[in-house]
Residue, then its C-alpha position, 0 to 999 in steps of 0.5 A: m265249907q269244903t276242903s281243896a280239890a288237892l286235899q280230897r285227892i289224898q287219904p290219911s297215911a294207913t301206917l300212921a292210922m294203925t299206929s294211932r289205933v295201937f296207942e289208943l288200945k294200949r292207953q285203954g289197957i289192952d294187951v296189943i302187940g303193935l307191928g305196924a310202926g316203921e321205926p327202930d326200937f333202938d334209941t338214938p346213939d348217946f353221942v348224937k344226943e350229946a351233940a344236940i344238948e351241946a347245940i342247945r347250950a351253945g344257943k344254936t336255937k335260931y333260924t338257920n339256912v332254909d335248906g340246911i346249915p353248911e356243916l350238915k350239908q358238908a357232912i352229907v356231901a362227905k357221906f355220899a362220897r364215903d358210902n356211895g361214891l357220889t360227888y355233890a357240891e353243897n348247892q346240890i344238897s337239900v335238908n328237909a324235915g324228914g324223908k317224907h318232906t323231901l318227897f313232898n318238896a320234890f314232887c310238888a316242885t316239879i309235877d304238873a297236871g297230867d304228869e305221870v310218876i311210875v311207882p313200883a307196887p308194893y309201895w310206901v303209902s306216901y308215894p301215890d298220895v303225894v303224886q296225886f296231891a301235886g296233880g300228877k298220876p301214879v302209874f303202878i308196876a305190880a311186882g309180886a312175891g314171885q319176882n321178889y317184889k322187884i320190877t324188871p327192865e321190861q316192865l319199866d320200859a313198858a310203863i314209860t310214856a311221853k308223860t312220865k316225869w319221875v320213876v321211884l326206886n326204893s331200895p331196900s323197900n318199905p314195905t317189903g325189904a326187897a333190895y336191888s343189886a347193882a346189876e339189877l339197878r344197872a339193867l333198869g338204868e339202861v332202860l332209863l338212859r333211853h328215856p332222857h325226859v324221865l327223872i329218878y327218885a332214889d329212896d335210900m332210907y334203909e341203906h344201912i340195914l342189909y343182911d346176908g352180906f348184901e351190898f348196897a348200891t344206888i342208881a346214880q352210883v352204878v349208872p353215872q350217866l343218870h347222876d344229873r337226872t337223879l334225886t338221891a334221897n336219904g335221912v337219919s331216921k332209920a339207921y340212927a334211930m332218929t325218927g322223931w328228930r325229923i331230918g331227911y336230905a337229898g342230893g341232886p342237880d342244882w336246878l332241882i335243889k334250888a326249886i325244892g329250897k324255893l318251895q321250902s322257903q314258903s312252907t316249913s322254912n328250915p328244919c329244926s336247928i337242934s336236929q341238924a346239929a345232931s345229924v352232923a354228929a350222926l353222919n360224921g361220927d363212929q358208924s360201928f354201932l350200925a353193924e351190931r343193930t343190923a345183926a339184931f334185926q337179922k335175927r328178928r327177920d329170920l325168926v319172923v320169916g320162919m314162924l310165918n312160913q309155918i302157916e298154911g296159906m301164907t308165904c313170906p319171902t326173905p327180905e334183903g334189908a329194912f325191917y319189914v316182911y310182906p307175907e302174902f296170904s291168898g291161901l287164907i282168903g275165903k276162909t271163915t272166922p270162929k265168929g262166922q265172918t268170911i275173910t274176903t280182903d286183907e283189910q278184913m284179915i288185919g281186923y281179925f288179927l287185931d280183934e282176936a289175936k291182939v296183933a296190929a299190922v298194916h293191910g297190903a291194899a294200903f301198899g298197892l298189892s293184895p292179899a298181904m300185910r306189912i309187919s315191922y319186926a323192929t321190936s324185941e324177939a320176945l314180942l315177935t315170938e308172942a305176936c307170931t304165935r298169936i297169928q299162927t293160932a288165929c290162922a289155925a282157927l280159920r275154917 
């Protein structure tokens, strides 16, 4: 028996694979520090939990509207207006089972065989695979550490063809933490205005995790003429520490939202009713805790960036947001481990760190730019200090 051609075009998520491996090693009693998972270590706020408990007690455990309850859509409309200056009607809002579900729905509902989707690299691992599952072709734009992992207007313009269906803009970025300023987005938007056949997928999942006074902007906000060509995607997973609740959402043109709803009606149907009730509370409730958590993340960022930049052969740019760093280590490629293995790829380097230092990260090839790795600093300062010390020791042992 053989699986479908569509399934054969994709690979399992490298980040989830590493997370599963860490779980298994810990189950065996091995002292491994996992820096691969993309989720906050903070707990879901109590007021959000209470809203979920109340929803259960009130019997809100039945099917809901396929693409979200009216109360949640209203909360999302209000959030977009409050935080982003974007105006949507309820029929322009889609609620999905996580941000990855939003992406999958949008691309599978719009991409035909041969359509191209521009994906800046480094990229979140799911972007190219979902494009390929839908029958499209990912077109990568490399943006290395030298340009702070952000594409230029010239690169974008050169990548667009008559076959381009979408361009993906993720800011702050997973895996690099790089964020586009309003001015940088406006410059990219000027290019996109010259190519009216291109849709924009604005992935704003890390919107509320920004540092050093960096002001968040999203492209439909700074270039209003692109509003009706942009799907502005977000969710409650990162800011509200609700990864397991599985709620993502998006605002966009009504034709696209209707198409996403049609697909969802024949796949998952509605997102979890309890999670939707909790998300209403998250979006409408007191947002003051976000600043405290961001301050904690910033301290961790500074700790990790400082320690990794002490390693000869490794360069770690300072990210503007999210909770990842993406150090490149071309200066370590070609060195030999104490056991005699010559390191030729970043995947081998990650294997060395896991075997010898008992530190788990994700190799850069999974994100489309090597040699590098993604480290999540969404864990305690004590564990991050220990992990970075282990990495320093492992790198010092290379010859």
